[in-house]
N, C-alpha and C positions, 0 to 999 in steps of 0.2 A: 809463477805466471810471467811472461815475456810481456815486455812492454811493446810488442808489436801485435798482439793478440786483440780480437774484438770477439763478441758473443756469438755473433752470426757470421758465416762466410759472406764476402762480398760477392757481387755477380761476377760469374766467369772465373771465381777462385775456389778451389777446393779447400776444404776443412784442414788437410794435410797441409797443403802450400802455406795457408794463412798462419798456422799455429807452428811453422818451421823457420819465419823469417829472422827471428832471434832479436836482439837488443837493438834498439835505435840509438847508435852512438856517432859522435862526429869522426869524420874520416881521419882527421890528424891524430886522435887518441888511438884509433884502431891501428892505423898505418905504422905508428911507433910503438907498439906494445913491447916487441922484443928489445928494442933499443932502451926503452924506459926500464924496463925490467932488468935489464943488465946494469944500469947506472944505479938502480935503488940497491941491488944486491951488493954491488961494489961498497957502495957507502955504508952498508950495514958490516960488512966484513972489515971495512977500515975503521969500524968503531966511531964514525961520525955521528953527531947528535941526529937522533932520528927525526925526520922532518913529518910534522904531523899538520894538516890542513883542517881548519875547523870553519864549516860553511853555515852561515845563518840562513835559515830557510826563507822563501818568498814570502811567507806571511810573517816572518820575525817572531815566530812563536818560539816556546821551549826556553824562555831566558834563564829562568832558575837552574835547570839542568845545564845549560851552556855555562854559565856562572861556576857551577860545582865542579864541571870537567876543568874549565880554564884555572881554577883555585889550585886545583890538584896537579895539574900539569906545570904551572909555574915553578913548583918545586924542582921538578927534573930539570927544566928549562935554566935554572939558577946553577944546577950542577952541570950543565952542559951535555945532558944526556938525550935532551929534546931540543927542537928548533920549531917554534909555533908561527904558523901563517894563520891568520885570521880574516876571512873574508866577509864583511858586514853587509856585502851586497848594497842594496841602497837604504840601509836601515840605520841611519845615523843615531837613531834613539837607543840603539843597542850599545853603541859606543859610549853614549852618556851613562847608560845604566852601569856598564862594566866600571866606569871611573867613578861612579857614586859609590859602587861596592867594594871596589879593591883601591885601596889607599896608594896613591902615587903610581897607578897604573900607566898613565898616559907617559910618564917619564921612562918607562921601561921599553916603550915601542918606537919601532920605526915606521912611520906612517906613510901611505899611498893615497891620499884624499883627492879624487878627481884628478888622478895624475896616470891616466891609462897607457899612454905613451911610455912614461918612465916604468911603469909596472911591466910592459912588455920587453922592454931593455932588461931590466932586473931578472926576468924569467929566462931570457936567452943567455944570461950569463950564470944562472944557478948551478949548471952542470959542472962549471969551472971552479967552484968555491966551496969551501967548508963554511957553513951557515950556522949562526949562533943567534940566540936571542929571539924576541917576539916582532913580528911584522903584521901590522894591520891594514887592510885594505877597504876602501869605501868609494863608490863611486854613484852620483846622482842620476847618471844616464842608464837606463835599465840594461840595455844590451852590455855595457861595460861591466856593469855589476854583476850580471850573471856570466859573463863569458871570463870574468876573472877566475873563477872556480875552474873553468876548462883549462885555462892556461897553467895554473898553479898544480893542479892535481898530477900532471905528467911528471912533477919534479919533486914530489913527496912520497914517504913510504905508506903513510895512513891518510885517509881522509876520515874524518868524523861527521856525520850527517843523520838527518833524519832519513827513513827509508822511502824516499821519494823518487823521483825520476833519477836520481844520482845513484841509487841502489843497483841499477844495470850497467854502471860504467866501469871500464877496466882499471880500477885500483883497488887496493885492499880498504876495506871499509870497516869501521866501527859504528853499529847502528844505534842512534839515539832513540827514546820512545816516540813512536809515532803521533803525528797530531791529526790527521784524517784517518777515518777507518780504512780506507783503500790502501794506504800505505803499508798495512800489516802484510799484505802479501808479498810486496817488495822485498821485505825483510826475510821473510820464508824462503823465498825464491833465491836470493843473493846467498844465504847460508846454505841452502841444498846444493847450489852447483859449487861452491867452495871458495868464493873470493871475498867473503864477508863473514863478520861475528854474527850470533843472532841478536835480536833487538835488546838493547840493555834499558829495563824500565824505569830503573831508579839510579841514585847516585853511587850507591854501594856497588850494584852489578857493573855499572859504568867504570868506576875507578879500578875495580879488580881487573876488568878486562884490558884498560889500558895499562895496569901495571904488568900484565902477563906479556902484551905485546913489546912493551918496552923493553923488558928484561930476558925475553927468549928470541934470540937472533935467529934459530932454528926454524921456529914457528912462522915468523915473519917472511924468511925466505920461502919457506914452504908455500906459504899463501900467494906470494909474488910468483912463483912458478907455476902455481894453478893457474894463475891468468893467462899465461902462453898456452897450456893445454886447451883452455876454453876458447882461445882465440883459433886454435887449430882445428877445433869442433865446430868453429862458425858461429859461436854463441852471439858474439859481438857485431855479426854482420848484417843485422835488420836493415840498416840503411841501404846497404849495397842490395840486397834481396829485394827490397820492396820497389828500387828503381828498375830492377830486371824484369819485375813482374808488370811495372808500368808500361814498358818498352813492348811488352808481349800485348799490351791491350786490357790487361787485367787490372 
């Protein structure tokens, strides 16, 4: 199911036109797909720590699964096989929860709390650096909290997310267990088009999937190259297409 679909055609808009608009994705993400994939593949081939972005959803749900993933990934990070980027969004309570559950966690992290301008500068420099360790982001402002994920996802190899609206974005995704029932179809669709894993319903399946992607460079490169193919097919062009339709009075 595309995130540009509706149950009934709008006035003046055929069902075919409606169903073909594609994913609604921010311009800078779509326009830079080739550049971003090239940078990812280069990092993979250079055996740099694989950059993994963990995004806390808007409702701040799924804390236990989030904790299980983090504990698993921290082992790889200490071995310099991964670098973790954790966007807490506007959920400071998640930071408190993680620190309560993981002894000394705060001492392992580089934090950007309510430092959006510093975050943007950091993102601008990510392509020129080999990054290691754990980076945590939190912003009270809801726009800054949400858009931090948009900025960071261009610079990472893998995004871990529940199958919400992020299921439709041009980055390799590992799907957590859904929270809302409507999210199930986002995971199914992303797996079908080939830029995401299936939905991982528990700790075991999630950690096995992460192990595979971290250890299998060829698979990770294949998934990234699939994103380029999908762009060529217009899958990520929903934002552009609805503007075209609007300009036609539809």
